C-alpha positions as CSV (number, residue, x, y, z in Angstrom):
1,M,6.0,9.5,9.1
2,K,7.4,9.6,5.3
3,K,11.2,9.9,5.0
4,L,13.1,10.3,1.6
5,G,12.8,7.5,-0.8
6,E,9.4,6.5,0.7
7,F,5.9,6.7,-0.7
8,E,2.8,7.5,1.7
9,T,-0.8,6.4,0.5
10,S,-4.4,5.7,2.2
11,D,-5.3,3.9,-1.0
12,L,-5.9,0.4,-0.3
13,S,-5.6,-0.8,-4.0
14,L,-2.4,0.9,-4.6
15,A,-1.1,-0.3,-1.1
16,A,-1.9,-4.0,-2.3
17,Y,-0.2,-3.5,-5.7
18,L,3.0,-2.1,-4.0
19,S,3.0,-4.9,-1.4
20,M,2.7,-7.5,-4.5
21,E,5.6,-5.9,-6.3
22,G,7.9,-6.5,-3.1
23,C,7.6,-2.9,-1.5
24,T,7.8,-3.1,2.4
25,I,5.1,-1.3,4.6
26,S,7.3,0.6,6.8
27,D,4.7,2.4,8.9
28,V,1.0,2.6,9.5
29,F,-0.7,5.6,11.1
30,P,-4.0,7.4,11.4
31,S,-4.5,9.9,8.5
32,S,-8.0,10.9,9.7
33,R,-10.6,9.4,12.2
34,D,-11.6,6.9,9.9
35,R,-8.6,6.0,7.8
36,K,-5.2,4.9,8.0
37,S,-2.1,5.7,5.8
38,M,0.7,3.5,5.0
39,V,4.2,4.3,4.3
40,F,6.1,2.0,1.6
41,S,9.7,1.7,1.0
42,G,11.3,-0.3,-1.7
43,K,13.3,-0.3,-5.0
44,K,11.6,1.1,-7.9
45,L,9.0,2.6,-5.8
46,D,8.4,5.8,-8.0
47,E,8.2,3.6,-11.3
48,L,5.6,1.3,-9.6
49,V,3.5,4.1,-8.6
50,Q,3.5,5.8,-12.2
51,K,2.7,2.5,-13.6
52,Y,-0.3,2.1,-11.0
53,Y,-1.7,5.6,-12.0
54,N,-1.1,5.3,-15.8
55,G,-3.0,2.2,-15.9
56,E,0.1,0.2,-16.8
57,A,0.3,-2.2,-13.7
58,R,-0.6,-5.7,-14.4
59,V,-1.3,-8.3,-11.7
60,D,-2.8,-11.7,-11.3
61,P,-6.3,-11.0,-10.2
62,L,-6.4,-13.9,-7.4
63,R,-3.0,-13.1,-6.2
64,Y,-4.1,-9.2,-6.1
65,F,-7.3,-10.2,-4.3
66,N,-5.3,-12.1,-1.6
67,E,-2.7,-9.2,-1.2
68,I,-5.7,-7.0,-0.4
69,K,-6.7,-9.2,2.5
70,L,-3.0,-9.3,3.8
71,V,-3.0,-5.5,3.5
72,K,-6.1,-5.2,5.5
73,Q,-4.8,-7.6,8.2
74,R,-1.5,-5.4,8.6
75,I,-3.7,-2.2,8.8
76,N,-6.1,-3.6,11.3
77,H,-3.0,-4.9,13.4
78,Y,-2.4,-1.1,13.9
79,G,-5.8,-0.3,15.4
80,G,-8.5,-1.0,12.8
81,S,-9.6,1.0,9.9
82,E,-12.6,1.7,7.5
83,Y,-11.5,-1.2,5.2
């Protein structure tokens, strides 16, 4: 579960953005029957989350799409999900 300096989310879009920006998925666990949550660690984590929620995050669309697929693979490695 989450420790100090980490961020937890079940939002696939946010997870892909954080992963693209160099944050590391340190844990994946079931958050409900059909969903998984991911715990991230990394530099500037709070700043990146704020950029995402404020609509200030900018990414290359093709790279982002590919990162979503990679994050899904990581989630599925931990026992499947709704994604």
